[in-house]
N, C-alpha and C positions, 0 to 999 in steps of 0.2 A: 504494500500500500504506500502511495506517495506521502511524503511528509511536507509540512508547510513551514516556510521560513518567512518571518515578518521582515518586510523590506519597505520601510516608509508606508505609503498608503497601498502598496501593491502586495498581494499574496504571492510569493514566489514558490513555485513547486519544484522540489527536489525530485525529479522524475525517475532518477536511477534508470534511465532508458538504456536498453541494450545497444550494443554498437551498431546493430542493424535495426534501425527504427522502422516502423511500419511504412514510412515513405520509401526508405531504401529497399525494402523487401517486396513492395507492391509490384505486381505485374501489370496492373491497370490502375490508372490514377484519374480521379474526377477533378476536372479543372473548372474553376468559377471565375468569371469576370468580377469587377468591383461589386462589393456587397453593401458598403456604406452603412453598416450596422443594422441592416434589414433582417431581423430575426425570422420573420415569416418567410421571406424569400429563401434564406439559407435552409430552413427546415423543409420547405417543399423540395428543393434540390437534393437535400440529404435523403429524403424519402425516395425520390426518383433514382438516385444513385444506388441506394440500398437494394432496390428492386432489381437492379442490374448487377448486383453482386460486388459493388464497389465499397470498400471500407476506408479508403484513403482519399481525402479531399484537399485540394490546394486552392486558396484564393489568391488571385494575381494582383494584389494591392488594393488599397482603400478598403481594408477589412472593416474599419470604422466602428468596431464595438467598444473601443476605448476612446471616449470623446467627452469634452467638458459639457456639463449640464445634462449628461445622460447617466442613468444609473448603470454604468458599465459593469461594475462588479457583479450585480445581480443578473445582468444580461448574459455575461459570460457563464455564470452558474447555470442558467436555464439552458443555454446552448450546450454546455458540457453534459448536462444530464440527458438531453435528447440524443446527443451523439452516442453516449454510453449505451443507451438502449439498443442502438443499432451496431454496437461495437465498431464505431467509426472514429477516426482521428482526423482532425482538421489542422492544416498548416496554412500559413499565409506569409507572403512577402509584404513588406511595407510599401505604401503608395505615397501620395502627397497629401492625403487626408487621414492622418493618424495623429493622435496626441503623443508625440515622441517623448515628452517629459515623463508621462506615466508609463509608456511602453518600455522605456529604457531602465525603469526601476526593477524590472524583472531581470535577474542575472542570467548569464549564459550557463547552460548545463554542460555536462561532460561531453555530450554529443554535439555541442556547438549551437544548440537551439535555445530559444527562450520559451520555456513552458509556462503559459499563463494558467493553464489547468492541466490535469493529467492527460487530456486528449485534445488540447489546443496549443499549438506552438507557433511562434514567430520564427521565420527563416531569415537570418541576418544576411546582409549584403556580403558576397564573397563566399558563402557557404557552398560546399561541394559534397557530392556523395556518388557512389556507384550503385546503380539500380540492380534489381534482381536479374535483369536481362544481360547485365554486363555493360550496358550503356552508362555514360557518365552524365551527371546533371549538375549545373551551377545556378546560382541565384544572384540577381542584382536588382533589388527593389529601388524605390525612390523615383521622384519626378518633380519638376518645377511647376507650380500652379500658375496658369495663365491669368487667373483672377486674383492674384496676390494683392492688388491694390484695394480690393474689396474685403480684405481679411485683416485680422488683428493678431499680432504676434502673441503667442501664449494662450490664445483662446480659440482661434480658428486657423492659425497658420504657425508653422514651426520651421526655422531655417534647416533643421535636420532632414527635411524632405529632399534636399538636393544631394545628388550623387557627388562624392568628393574624390580628390586624388587618393586619399586613404582607402576609399572603397574600391577604386580601380586597382590599387596595389593588392588589396585583399582578394579580389576575384582572380588576379594573376593572368598569366599568358598561356596557360595550359588549355588545350582544346577540350571542350565538353560537347557531347552529342546534343544535349538539350540545355537551353538556357531559359529560365523563367524570371520574369520581372514585371515591371509596371509600365514604364515608358516604351518607346519604340525606337529602333535604329533609324538612321537617315535613309533617304532614297527608297521609300516604300510607295510605289506609284499610286495605289488606290487611296492610301491615307493622305498623301501630299495633295492629291486632287481635292479631297474633301476639306483639308485645312485651308486651301486657297480660298474656298468659299466661306468658311466659318470664321476665319481670323479677322474679317472685317468688323466683327462685333466687339473686338477687344482693343484696349489701348495699346499703342506701339510698345510701351515699356513692358507690359505683360507678355506680349508676343515675343519680344526679345528675351525676356527672362525664361519663358517656357522653352524657347529654341535653344538657349544655352544649356539648359538641363538635358534636353534631348541629345545635344552634341556630346555632352559628357557621357551619357549612357551609350552612345554610338561607339565611343572609344573602348568602353568595356566590352561591348558586343564584338568588335573587331578583335579584341584580345582573346575572346573565347572561341570565336568562329564556329558557332553552333550549326548543326544540320537543321535544327528546329528551334525557333524562338516562339514563346507564347507569353503574351502580356495583356494588359487591359487599358485603363486610363482614359481612352478617347470616347467611351460610351457608344461605340459602333463596332461592328464586326468587320474585320478585314482579313484577307488570306492571300498573300502574294509569295511567289518563289522568285528569289532575286540573286543575281550574280554580283558578288562584291570583289572589287580589286583591292590590291594592297600587297604587302610583303609576301603574304600567303593567300592567293585568291581562293575563294570558296563560294559555294552556293548554299543559301539558307532559305527555308520556308519560314516566313514571318506571319504569325497569326495573332490578331488582337480580338479578344472577346468583348461582347457588349456588357452592360451593367445590369444590376438588379432592377426589379419593378415591373418588367413586362412578361406576360405569359408566353409571348411568341419570339422574344429576342434570342439570338444565338449568343447566349451569355454563359454557356457551359458546354463542356466536351469531355470525352473520355480518351485518355492517352494510353495507347498500347506501348509499353516500354520496350518491347522486342522489335516491333516494326516501325515505331514512331508514327503510326497512323492515328489520326484524330477522328472521332465520331462525334458529330454535332447533334444536339437535340435541344428542344425547348424544355423549360423546367417541369412541364407536365408530361414529359417522356414521349414527345412526338419527334421522331427523327427528322432533321432538316438538312438541306444542302447548302452549306456555306459557299461552296465553289460557285454555284449558280449566281448567288447574290453578287459576288465579286466580279464575275465575268460580265455581268450587266452594269457594273460600276456602282460606286457608293450611292446610297439613297438619301437625298436631302428632301425634307418636307417644307423647307422655307420658314420654319417657325423658330421662336427663340430657343427651343430645346436644342437645336443644332448649335447654337452659340453657347450653350451651358454644358458642354461636354466635360468640362473640368470643374464645374461649380457645385458639385454634390456635397452634402453634409453641412 
């Protein structure tokens, strides 16, 4: 049984996790786009994944369950109990909408993860593991908020959202088959087309700040040279396969998942760790084709929601 360590206002769990955590040993992993503290959404997806035999879940940033003015401690307890019933473990990389002050009160366990509860863990930037298939996985969370001008430091925005030089050093230059994170690399055609339309909603300073964060992430992406990258952040689904030049040219499939809140969004997928195949489905377990959506181009509805892709929470 896990023991509890008092650490400020956070309850830090000494997980005594085995060297091969459920994430490392999973042959299929359920991936979720931004959840923004939406318990109902996570529980629906949890149920859908459980029906498909998935016990390992990974949220690709903006987990959002630790947030000022939100009874986050109670929320985590509720989520942990419901996951336990299904013998599921949930992991998350950090995004740009996390209370980093509270999050970083949880210490790193021996396995390199921050265990918020016995079955809920934060994956720090630079963390790596070898999966059951023998494929390697690396993590690089974080992103810069385009709406930073509308936020207040310490209550709705934290400088720790930004990828740093230390993060890039931590992720290293060793190749990984899969990279998970929150932001996106540069030169993703479908995303860039969409951003060209939506950026007109934002002040130039916010656009530049967001772009600088993406450029930092891109450097880490090039260091890892993943065959597959999966992230979130942009509140739309994109799926492009891209050739990248550099000292070591490589081809990468770049996938971004949509966010919580919609019954029909492509905001979740199952990763086969052997083949690196992704199966898309909506949260109510209807299989959908992400490739068709991208082939037809990004869908803009011309509403303010297109401009609010980073303004959640």
